[in-house]
MIKE-259294 format. One line per field, with one value per residue: residue number from 1; y, x, z of N, C-alpha, C in turn. Coordinates in nm, 2 decimals. Last residue first. Layout:
N
seq <- NUM,...
n.yy <- Y,...
n.xx <- X,...
n.zz <- Z,...
ca.yy <- Y,...
ca.xx <- X,...
ca.zz <- Z,...
c.yy <- Y,...
c.xx <- X,...
c.zz <- Z,...
END
This chain:
111
seq <- 111,110,109,108,107,106,105,104,103,102,101,100,99,98,97,96,95,94,93,92,91,90,89,88,87,86,85,84,83,82,81,80,79,78,77,76,75,74,73,72,71,70,69,68,67,66,65,64,63,62,61,60,59,58,57,56,55,54,53,52,51,50,49,48,47,46,45,44,43,42,41,40,39,38,37,36,35,34,33,32,31,30,29,28,27,26,25,24,23,22,21,20,19,18,17,16,15,14,13,12,11,10,9,8,7,6,5,4,3,2,1
n.yy <- 1.81,1.71,1.83,2.01,1.94,1.89,1.65,1.48,1.48,1.37,1.11,1.03,1.03,0.84,0.61,0.59,0.55,0.30,0.14,0.15,0.03,-0.23,-0.32,-0.32,-0.52,-0.74,-0.77,-0.82,-1.06,-1.22,-1.43,-1.66,-1.62,-1.50,-1.65,-1.70,-1.44,-1.34,-1.50,-1.42,-1.15,-1.17,-1.29,-1.09,-0.90,-1.02,-1.04,-0.76,-0.68,-0.84,-0.73,-0.47,-0.52,-0.62,-0.39,-0.22,-0.35,-0.33,-0.05,-0.01,-0.16,-0.01,0.23,0.15,0.09,0.35,0.49,0.26,0.28,0.25,0.23,0.31,0.17,-0.11,-0.05,0.03,0.30,0.29,0.19,0.15,-0.06,-0.03,-0.25,-0.28,-0.19,0.11,0.42,0.63,0.88,0.83,0.75,0.99,1.15,0.99,0.92,1.04,0.92,0.65,0.66,0.74,0.53,0.23,-0.02,-0.30,-0.40,-0.65,-0.86,-0.71,-0.73,-0.73,-0.59
n.xx <- -0.78,-0.56,-0.43,-0.55,-0.67,-0.93,-0.87,-0.81,-1.06,-1.22,-1.11,-1.17,-1.45,-1.50,-1.39,-1.57,-1.82,-1.76,-1.72,-1.98,-2.13,-2.01,-2.08,-2.36,-2.39,-2.29,-2.48,-2.71,-2.65,-2.40,-2.11,-1.99,-1.82,-1.57,-1.38,-1.46,-1.50,-1.24,-1.11,-1.25,-1.18,-0.91,-0.91,-1.03,-0.84,-0.63,-0.75,-0.78,-0.52,-0.44,-0.60,-0.49,-0.23,-0.29,-0.40,-0.18,0.00,-0.15,-0.15,0.13,0.17,0.01,0.15,0.39,0.30,0.23,0.46,0.75,1.03,1.34,1.51,1.84,2.07,2.29,2.63,2.83,2.83,2.49,2.24,1.90,1.70,1.40,1.14,0.95,0.72,0.85,0.98,1.01,1.04,1.24,1.45,1.51,1.59,1.81,2.06,2.23,2.15,2.22,2.49,2.54,2.44,2.42,2.16,1.96,1.62,1.42,1.18,0.85,0.52,0.21,-0.08
n.zz <- 1.19,1.46,1.67,1.83,2.06,1.96,1.82,2.03,2.16,1.96,1.95,2.21,2.20,2.00,2.13,2.35,2.22,2.10,2.33,2.44,2.23,2.23,2.49,2.46,2.26,2.39,2.60,2.44,2.33,2.54,2.51,2.45,2.24,2.23,2.11,1.84,1.75,1.77,1.58,1.35,1.34,1.30,1.05,0.90,0.92,0.78,0.52,0.47,0.45,0.23,0.03,0.03,-0.06,-0.32,-0.43,-0.42,-0.59,-0.83,-0.87,-0.90,-1.14,-1.31,-1.31,-1.43,-1.68,-1.76,-1.75,-1.78,-1.57,-1.41,-1.11,-0.99,-0.91,-0.89,-0.95,-1.13,-1.10,-1.11,-1.34,-1.39,-1.57,-1.73,-1.85,-2.12,-2.24,-2.33,-2.42,-2.60,-2.48,-2.29,-2.45,-2.58,-2.35,-2.24,-2.32,-2.14,-1.90,-1.96,-1.97,-1.70,-1.56,-1.77,-1.79,-1.86,-1.88,-1.72,-1.88,-1.91,-1.79,-1.95,-1.86
ca.yy <- 1.92,1.68,1.72,2.06,1.96,2.01,1.77,1.51,1.53,1.50,1.20,1.03,1.12,0.98,0.66,0.61,0.67,0.42,0.16,0.20,0.17,-0.14,-0.30,-0.23,-0.38,-0.69,-0.75,-0.70,-0.95,-1.20,-1.29,-1.66,-1.70,-1.42,-1.61,-1.81,-1.54,-1.28,-1.50,-1.56,-1.18,-1.11,-1.36,-1.22,-0.87,-0.99,-1.16,-0.85,-0.62,-0.86,-0.87,-0.49,-0.46,-0.71,-0.52,-0.18,-0.33,-0.46,-0.12,0.05,-0.20,-0.15,0.23,0.20,-0.02,0.24,0.52,0.34,0.21,0.33,0.15,0.34,0.29,-0.06,-0.08,-0.11,0.23,0.39,0.16,0.24,-0.05,0.00,-0.15,-0.33,-0.28,0.03,0.32,0.50,0.87,0.89,0.66,0.87,1.19,1.02,0.87,1.07,1.06,0.69,0.62,0.82,0.66,0.32,0.08,-0.23,-0.37,-0.51,-0.84,-0.79,-0.66,-0.82,-0.56
ca.xx <- -0.87,-0.64,-0.36,-0.50,-0.53,-0.91,-0.92,-0.71,-0.94,-1.25,-1.10,-1.03,-1.38,-1.55,-1.34,-1.42,-1.79,-1.80,-1.62,-1.87,-2.16,-2.01,-1.94,-2.30,-2.44,-2.23,-2.34,-2.70,-2.66,-2.53,-2.17,-2.07,-1.94,-1.69,-1.36,-1.42,-1.62,-1.35,-1.07,-1.26,-1.32,-0.96,-0.85,-1.10,-0.97,-0.61,-0.70,-0.90,-0.60,-0.37,-0.61,-0.63,-0.25,-0.22,-0.48,-0.31,0.03,-0.12,-0.27,0.06,0.24,-0.02,0.01,0.39,0.36,0.13,0.36,0.64,0.94,1.26,1.44,1.70,2.02,2.15,2.53,2.79,2.94,2.60,2.34,2.01,1.77,1.54,1.19,1.08,0.70,0.74,0.98,0.99,0.94,1.11,1.39,1.47,1.48,1.68,1.95,2.25,2.14,2.08,2.42,2.59,2.38,2.48,2.25,2.05,1.74,1.48,1.30,0.96,0.65,0.32,0.04
ca.zz <- 1.16,1.34,1.60,1.71,2.07,2.04,1.74,1.92,2.23,2.00,1.83,2.16,2.29,1.98,2.00,2.37,2.31,2.02,2.23,2.51,2.27,2.11,2.45,2.56,2.24,2.27,2.63,2.53,2.24,2.50,2.52,2.57,2.21,2.28,2.25,1.93,1.75,1.85,1.72,1.39,1.35,1.42,1.16,0.91,0.97,0.92,0.59,0.48,0.55,0.36,0.06,0.06,0.07,-0.22,-0.43,-0.35,-0.45,-0.77,-0.85,-0.79,-1.02,-1.29,-1.26,-1.29,-1.60,-1.76,-1.66,-1.84,-1.65,-1.49,-1.21,-1.03,-0.83,-0.93,-0.85,-1.13,-1.06,-1.08,-1.25,-1.41,-1.44,-1.73,-1.76,-2.07,-2.13,-2.34,-2.32,-2.65,-2.59,-2.24,-2.35,-2.66,-2.45,-2.17,-2.40,-2.28,-1.92,-1.93,-2.09,-1.82,-1.54,-1.67,-1.84,-1.77,-1.95,-1.74,-1.80,-1.95,-1.79,-1.90,-1.93
c.yy <- 1.86,1.80,1.68,1.96,2.00,2.04,1.90,1.64,1.57,1.56,1.34,1.12,1.13,1.07,0.81,0.66,0.70,0.55,0.29,0.23,0.23,0.00,-0.21,-0.21,-0.28,-0.55,-0.69,-0.67,-0.82,-1.08,-1.29,-1.53,-1.69,-1.49,-1.53,-1.77,-1.65,-1.38,-1.45,-1.57,-1.33,-1.15,-1.30,-1.30,-1.00,-0.97,-1.13,-0.98,-0.71,-0.80,-0.90,-0.64,-0.49,-0.66,-0.61,-0.31,-0.30,-0.45,-0.26,-0.02,-0.14,-0.20,0.08,0.20,0.03,0.12,0.41,0.38,0.30,0.25,0.24,0.23,0.33,0.06,-0.03,-0.15,0.08,0.31,0.27,0.22,0.04,0.01,-0.14,-0.22,-0.34,-0.06,0.24,0.39,0.72,0.87,0.70,0.77,1.07,1.06,0.90,1.03,1.10,0.84,0.67,0.79,0.75,0.45,0.17,-0.13,-0.29,-0.51,-0.71,-0.78,-0.75,-0.74,-0.65
c.xx <- -0.99,-0.73,-0.43,-0.42,-0.47,-0.76,-0.89,-0.74,-0.83,-1.13,-1.13,-1.02,-1.23,-1.47,-1.38,-1.36,-1.64,-1.78,-1.64,-1.75,-2.04,-2.03,-1.93,-2.15,-2.37,-2.27,-2.26,-2.56,-2.65,-2.54,-2.31,-2.14,-2.04,-1.82,-1.48,-1.42,-1.59,-1.47,-1.18,-1.22,-1.34,-1.10,-0.90,-1.04,-1.04,-0.75,-0.69,-0.86,-0.73,-0.46,-0.55,-0.66,-0.40,-0.24,-0.42,-0.39,-0.09,-0.08,-0.25,-0.07,0.17,0.05,-0.03,0.25,0.36,0.18,0.25,0.54,0.83,1.16,1.34,1.64,1.88,2.11,2.39,2.68,2.91,2.71,2.44,2.11,1.89,1.60,1.35,1.14,0.83,0.72,0.85,0.98,0.92,1.00,1.25,1.40,1.43,1.57,1.81,2.13,2.15,2.06,2.27,2.51,2.42,2.41,2.31,2.14,1.83,1.60,1.36,1.08,0.76,0.45,0.15
c.zz <- 1.09,1.32,1.47,1.63,1.94,2.06,1.83,1.84,2.13,2.07,1.87,2.04,2.25,2.07,1.98,2.24,2.32,2.10,2.15,2.42,2.35,2.15,2.33,2.53,2.34,2.24,2.51,2.56,2.32,2.40,2.47,2.59,2.33,2.26,2.31,2.08,1.84,1.86,1.81,1.54,1.40,1.45,1.29,1.03,0.99,0.99,0.74,0.55,0.58,0.47,0.20,0.10,0.12,-0.08,-0.32,-0.33,-0.37,-0.62,-0.79,-0.76,-0.89,-1.16,-1.23,-1.23,-1.45,-1.67,-1.65,-1.73,-1.69,-1.57,-1.28,-1.11,-0.87,-0.85,-0.90,-1.03,-1.04,-1.03,-1.23,-1.30,-1.47,-1.59,-1.78,-1.98,-2.08,-2.21,-2.33,-2.55,-2.63,-2.35,-2.32,-2.57,-2.52,-2.26,-2.34,-2.37,-2.07,-1.96,-2.07,-1.94,-1.66,-1.66,-1.73,-1.84,-1.85,-1.82,-1.82,-1.86,-1.82,-1.91,-1.87
END
């Protein structure tokens, strides 16, 4: 769905046309202004879902990019580790995470 340039209207106009807007809003968002300042942006549920999905996609891409950077750094800085060293580090980290989660559970911070 291609979103068009927003239409602008005052709060008063928006309130008076709310019923019509709710039943006819399409791919043209509405910017609602109060004293000439933008306060709200109203758009269809379909447009909102598209925006949320795009934000999720961008967030996932950013997380993946950061993970790849961490993985590259680890590969560069840990090339001298043996598989046994890696296994020991992984086991220790797993224990520490399990203990931290258990402590938070016992403290009532998580359920």
